[in-house]
N, C-alpha and C positions, 0 to 999 in steps of 0.2 A: 046641769048638762054641760058637757065639754064642747069645745069648738075644735073641729078637725079641719086641717088644711094641708095642701100639698101642691107640688109642681112636678110635671113629667114632661121632658122634652122628647118628643117622638123622633126628632132628628138625631138623638144621641149626644147632643151638645151638653157639655158640663154646665151645672147650675152655678149661678153667681150667688154669693152669700146675701147680697142686697135684697133679692126676691123674698127669701125666707124671713129676713129681718123686717121687711116692710109688712108682710102678712102677720108676723108676730106682734108688731107694734099696733096694727089695726085691731087685733083680738085681745089686747092687753086687759081690757075691761072684763073679759070672760075668765081670765087666768088667776083666780083667787089663790090657787096653790102652785102656780108656775107654768111656764111654757117650755116644752121640750120638742126637739126635732132631730131627725136623723136624715143624713144625705148620703146617697150612694150613686156617684156618677151623674147620670141625667135624671135622677128621681129623688124626691125628698117628701117626707111626711112629717106633720107636726100636730101637736095637741096642746090646746090651752086647757089646763087641768083644773077641775073643781072636785074636791073630795066630797062625796055624798053619803056613801055607806061605810061602815067599818072595814069592809073588805078592800075598799079603795085606798085606805091609809097606807102610804109608802109605795104604792104602785106608781110606775113610771111608764108613760106611753110617749111615742111609739115604742114597741117592744120588738126585739130581734129573736128569731128562732135560735136554738142552741148552736146550730151550725153556722149561723149568720147569713144564711141564704135568703131568708124571708123577713120582711118587716111588716108589722100590722099596727094599726091604730083604729079604735072604734069607740063609739059611745053606746055601749050595750050592757045588759045585765047578764052575767054568767053564773048560772047555778052550777054547783058541784065543781068549783074551780080546782079543788085539790085533785080531782080525778083527771084533769087535763095535763098534769105534769108528766 
């Protein structure tokens, strides 16, 4: 199982790197395959990654939509992944 974390400032204030770094450090024990996070203004999402299935190999989360408008991270099983492209 992955560990998912994030911060969202409802005031619109920009995020400080220290907040995401502190959460990443606290979840390091879950991150067998690395920790990744994306920040956009007042919001940030992160994932402490653990590869479980062959489909997970090489995947990186959080992921951005092709146009960059959306960011998502999840600990889910996706069937028919190729159909989602």
